[in-house]
C-alpha positions in Angstrom: 83.8 138.1 126.0 83.3 134.7 124.4 85.3 131.8 125.9 87.9 130.2 123.6 86.9 127.0 121.8 89.9 124.8 122.7 88.4 121.7 120.9 88.3 123.5 117.6 91.9 124.8 118.0 93.1 121.3 118.9 91.3 119.8 115.9 92.9 122.3 113.6 96.4 121.5 115.0 95.7 117.8 114.5 94.6 118.3 110.9 97.7 120.4 110.2 99.9 117.7 111.6 98.2 115.0 109.5 98.5 117.1 106.4 102.2 117.7 106.9 102.7 114.0 107.7 100.9 113.0 104.4 103.0 115.5 102.4 106.2 114.1 103.9 105.1 110.6 103.1 104.3 111.6 99.5 107.7 113.2 99.1 109.4 110.1 100.5 107.4 107.9 98.1 108.3 110.1 95.1 112.0 110.1 96.0 111.9 106.3 96.5 110.4 105.8 93.1 113.0 107.9 91.3 115.9 106.0 92.8 114.3 102.6 92.5 114.9 100.5 89.3 112.1 100.6 86.7 111.8 96.7 86.7 111.7 95.1 90.1 113.8 91.9 90.4 111.8 88.7 90.6 112.0 87.0 94.0 114.0 83.8 94.0 111.9 80.7 94.2 112.9 77.7 96.3 112.4 74.3 94.8 
């Protein structure tokens, strides 16, 4: 019986976590763009 390849399994779990994290960040960014104003306000300058 072949022994399990724990390194491969761990790498797959890490890749899955990374993919989910990127998807969540993309959703957050998309939601932020929808609620944000189309024209950003200019920053006040100090003179």
